[in-house]
Each structure stands twice: as C-alpha cells, then as structure tokens.
C-alpha positions, 0 to 999 in steps of 0.5 A, spaced: 802 527 827 801 531 822 798 526 817 793 523 823 791 532 822 790 532 815 786 526 815 782 528 820 781 536 816 779 532 809 774 527 813 771 533 816 771 537 809 768 531 805 762 529 811 761 537 812 758 536 805 754 531 801 754 536 794 746 539 796 745 546 795 741 547 802 746 544 805 752 549 803 749 554 809 754 549 813 759 548 810 766 551 810 768 554 804 763 559 800 762 562 793 767 567 792 772 564 797 780 564 797 782 558 799 789 558 802 793 552 803 799 553 808 804 548 810 811 545 811 814 539 804 809 534 806 803 539 804 807 540 797 808 534 795 801 530 798 796 530 793 791 532 798 791 539 797 789 539 789 783 533 791 781 537 796 780 543 790 778 538 785 772 535 790 770 543 792 770 545 784 767 539 781 762 538 787 759 546 786 762 547 779 758 554 780 762 557 785 768 562 783 773 559 789 780 561 788 785 556 791 793 557 792 798 552 795 803 556 799 807 550 801 814 549 800 
C-alpha cells in the first residue's frame, strides 16, 4: 500500500510539471523551498527521494531548492 502511495506521488509530481517556466505556478515545489522526505526504511532504502531531487534540479537548474531525507 505504501509503495502505491509513493508511485502516485511520483506520478503526480512528474505529470504536474513539464519543465516549462510558465507552468511553474501550478507545480507544488517552488524556488527557495526546503523539501523534506519523511518516511520509514522503505523511503530510506529506495532511490525515489534522489530521483525527485534530481528531476527538480535538472528541470529547474536556476532554482535553489534544498532536499533533506529524514527517513529511517
């Protein structure tokens, strides 16, 4: 069940932004945000937190977004 929730989150994140600057107002993450990944061992061991971080930083290289993984 948790994996399904993670996959839905990733799909919403990816589909919510196509990398265009004019569409960035509908995207949930903004320039200057601090994104915290909070989870258990599944989130800690899986590559999706880094995948989200790399996606954001490559589609918006001028943004200053900080990512912190607090999973255990």
